[in-house]
N, C-alpha and C positions, 0 to 999 in steps of 0.2 A: 504494500500500500504506500510506503514512503516514496516509491518511485513516482507516484502521482503528484507529490507535493513539489510545486515549483513556485519560484517568485514570479512576479508579474511580468518582468521583461528580462529573463536570464541573459546575463552578459552584455546588456545594453550599455554602450559607452560612446561618448561624443567628445571630441577635442576641439577647442577653440581658444578664446581668450582665457577660459577656464576649462577644466575637465568635468564632465557630467557622467555619472555612472549609477546604475541601479545596484543597490547593495546586497541583493539576494534575500534569502529568507531571514526575517527578523521577528522575534517574538514580541508581541504587543498585548498588553492587558489594560483595558479600561476599567477604572475603579470609580464608582460613584459612592460617596459616603459623606458623613459629617467629618471633614478633615481635622477639625480641632479636637473632636472627641476620639478620633481613631488614630491619631498620629503615632502613638507609641506602638500600637499593634502593627501598623504599616511599616514602621522602622524596624520592628522585630523580624518581619518577613523579608524585607528588601535590603536591610543594612544601610539604608540611605536616610539622611535627615529629611524631614518634611520640607519640600521646596517652598520658598516664598512665592508670592504672586509673580507669575510669568517667569519662573525660574525652573531650572533642571538640575537635579543633584545626582551624584554617583553613589551607588551602593555596592553590594557584593554581587558582581557579575550582572548588574543591571543599572538602569538610570530611571529616575522618577521625575516626571515632568508635570508641572502645575498646568492644568488646562482650563479650569474655571473654579469658582469658590467651592464646588462640591465634586470636582472631577480631577483625577490624576491619570496619566498615561505612563505605564511602566514598560520599559523596553528591556528585554532580556533575550537570552538564547531562544531560538525558535522552539527547540525541543523542550524547553523548560516552562513555556507559557501555560500549559495545562496544569502543571504542578503549582505554578505561581497562583493561579486562580484558586486551586484547592487550599493552598496555604493561607491565602488572604481570607477565604471563606471561613476557615477554621479560626483564624486569629480574630475575626470580626463577628464571631458567633454572638448572637444576642443584640447586635447593633444593626440598624437599618443600613443596608449597603447592597451594591450590585457589582460583582467582579465578572468580567467577560473577556474571554480570549478573542481578540480581534485581529490576530496576526495575519490571517489569510484574507482579510478585508482591506488591508492597507499595503502601500508600497513605500519604500524608503530609498532616497537618492543621496548620493554624496556629490557635492559641488566643491571643487578645490582649485586653487590657483592664487595668483597675487591678490593681496587684500583689496586694492582698488577695483580691478576688473571683476572680482568675485562679488563685491557689494553692488557694482553697477549692473551685472548680469541679473541679479535678483531684483534690484530696484526697477528695472525696465518692465517687469511683469507683475509687480505687486503694488498696491497703494500704501503698504506699510513703510515706515521710515527705516531704511536699511543702513543708516549711519552707525558708526561704532558707538556713538553716544546713546543712540536709541535702542540698539540691539547688540549688546556685548556678549562675548562668550559666557555661557552659564545662564542665559536667558532664552526663553522660547516665545514665539509669537504665533498666534493663530491669525490667519489672514486669508486672502484670496490670491491665487495665481491666475490672472485673467478671469476666466469663467468658473473656476473651481475652488473649493475649500482646500486649505493646506496649512501646515505648521512648519516653521523655519526656526532653526537655532544654529549658532556658530559653535563648533568644537574648538576653534582657534581663530586667529585673524585671517587664516588662509584656507579654512575648511568649514563648510556649512552642511547641514542635513535638511532635507525637505521630505515631509511625510504627506501623502495624499491617499485618497481612496484608490483601491486597486482598479476599480472600473475606469478611472481616468488616468492611469499610470502612463499610457502611451502619449496622451495629450500633454501631460506635465513634462515627460521626458523630452518630447519634441519642442515644447515651449522653452525649456531650459537650454536645449541645444541650439535653437534658433537665436535666443538672446545672447548666447556666447559666441556666435559665429564671428570669425575674423572680419574686420571692416565695420563692425557695429559698435565699436568702443565709444563711450560718451565722455569718459574722463572726469566724471563728477566726484567720485569717491577717491 
């Protein structure tokens, strides 16, 4: 059965002013809960501190991203996502919550290159402010990439991640690749 599990765009890669590539299978768990009341339980499962508003924090083999006042996105190994849901469900027993494995409903892209062209590539396709002051490493932003919902965060000054729904992965990849094409530099960032 594991032969059937594939990422949205296996091996997709585009080179331009920055490199765009689909990152393969990624475990993702959406957790809805009272984050203030369940912080200790979540930290116990993930090993990560509760992220602040629009922040992403590293844990034991996972990252925990703040998505809204009552929602987190936990990124982990694809094979660990089911166990993460079970562990969260057990840790939050007796509390109102919802933990769901959404790994196969999402796609994850890596966008990497020089800091200026990287931020310019993203800024051309989103209304969100992509300046280093508005979106620093360690922060995550839910936004739109042209016509579709997405989330963006910077791993470093030269590397960003983009998450979107799997159903629009080809659109997002093509959008990122087109925005990064040589000759399209704007030199704003």
